[in-house]
N, C-alpha and C positions, 0 to 999 in steps of 0.2 A: 504493500501500499504507498501510496506517497505520503510526503512529509510535509506538513503545513506549518510554516512559522512566519509572525508577522512581528513590525517595528514602524514605528513613527518617523517620519521625514524630519530632520531636524534642520534648524538654519544653515550650519555648515555645509549641508549637501546641495546647496541652491546656490544658482548663477546667476549673473546680472540680469537675464531674462526672467528670473523668479520661479524658473523649473530646476529640477534635479539635474546637476551637471553630469553630462552622460558617462563618466569614467567612475561616478558613484555608482552606478548600476552592477558594474562589476565589483567593486567593493562589497556593496549589499551582498551580490550572489555567494562571493566565497565567505562571507559571514554567516550565510544561511548554509553553506556547505560544510562549514567547522561546526555550525550548532547540530547538525542534521546527524551527525556519525553516531550520537550516542542514543537516538532514537531509532536507527537504522540497526547500529550492530551492538549497541550496549556498551559500546567503550567511546570515551571522549576522545576528539582529537589530539588534544595534546600528550595523552596516556600513549596513543598509537605513535607517534613521534617520539617522544622522551624514552618510553619503554620497548616499542618493538623497533624502533628506530628505521622505520618505512615512513615514507611519505608519497603522496597522489598529486604531482605537479601536473598544471594543464599543458597539454600539448597542441591542443587545437582549440578553437573558439568561434563560435559565430552566435550574432543577436539580432534581433529586430526590434526595433523601438516602434511602439504602435500608437501610444497615446503619453502626454506628459504628467509627472509627478510633482506637486507641490508642496511648500512648506506647510508642517499640518498634517498632510494626508496620511492615511496608514497604509503600507505596502503590505501585500500578502503574497507570500512565497509558497507554490506548490513545486515540488522537487521530486524526482523519480530518475530512476536507471533504467535504458532501455538496452544497455548491453555489459556484459560482464565477460572479456576474454580471460586470457592467462594473466595478463600485466595490466590489461587497460579497462576503463570502464567508461561508458558514455552518460553523462548526467544532464538531464533536462530541468527547466527553468521556467515557472509562468509566474508573472509578478501582475497581481491587479491592484487595483485601489479599493479603498474601502466602500465602494458603491458596485464592485465587481467588473469595473472597466478594466479590460486587457491593457497592460502599458508596456509590458516588455516580455521577449521570449528568448530563451538561448540555450545553446547546446555546447557541452564542455567535453571533450576527451581528455582523462587525467592516465597518467602511468605509473605504477607501484614502482618505487625505485627503493633501494638502499642508499639510506641517508651517509652512511659512510663513503661509500664509492660512486655514487649519484648514477648506477648501474640498474636498468629495469630488472625487477624480480618479479616471480609468482606472487599473484595475490594470497596471502592464507587462505586456507580453505574454508574456515568460520566468517572472514570478512567476506570473501566471495560470495558463500551461500546467502549472507545477510543481503547482502548488495542485490544479488539476483531477486529478494522478495520484496524490493523497494520498486513497485510496478506504480504505472499511471492509475490504475483501479482502485 
């Protein structure tokens, strides 16, 4: 099942046009990505990095801006996984505002790496299985 997370749009996220500055969407996506690990796998992302010494850096990203977010809006993120390979994972994001209006969609491919060598490694089986269960439905 997809993960659903939310947060308010704060003043530092806004540009001179009074809308969320476009790189902030990626910052939000990464914050939601980190927060999702405990919900998906039962392990928080800092522990994965510190204890397991693996990470999941992005290797491919794409996004579409559908409608602006403004100061004071609430952004709702739906996050799910569409593919889990030996070392890669494809994450999907759908951001809506407090009125349910679609504002941003994205797809991010990450690769599991050993943080000592930064070489690609197989995703641990327990994590891969949990990721496979994080579907859109």
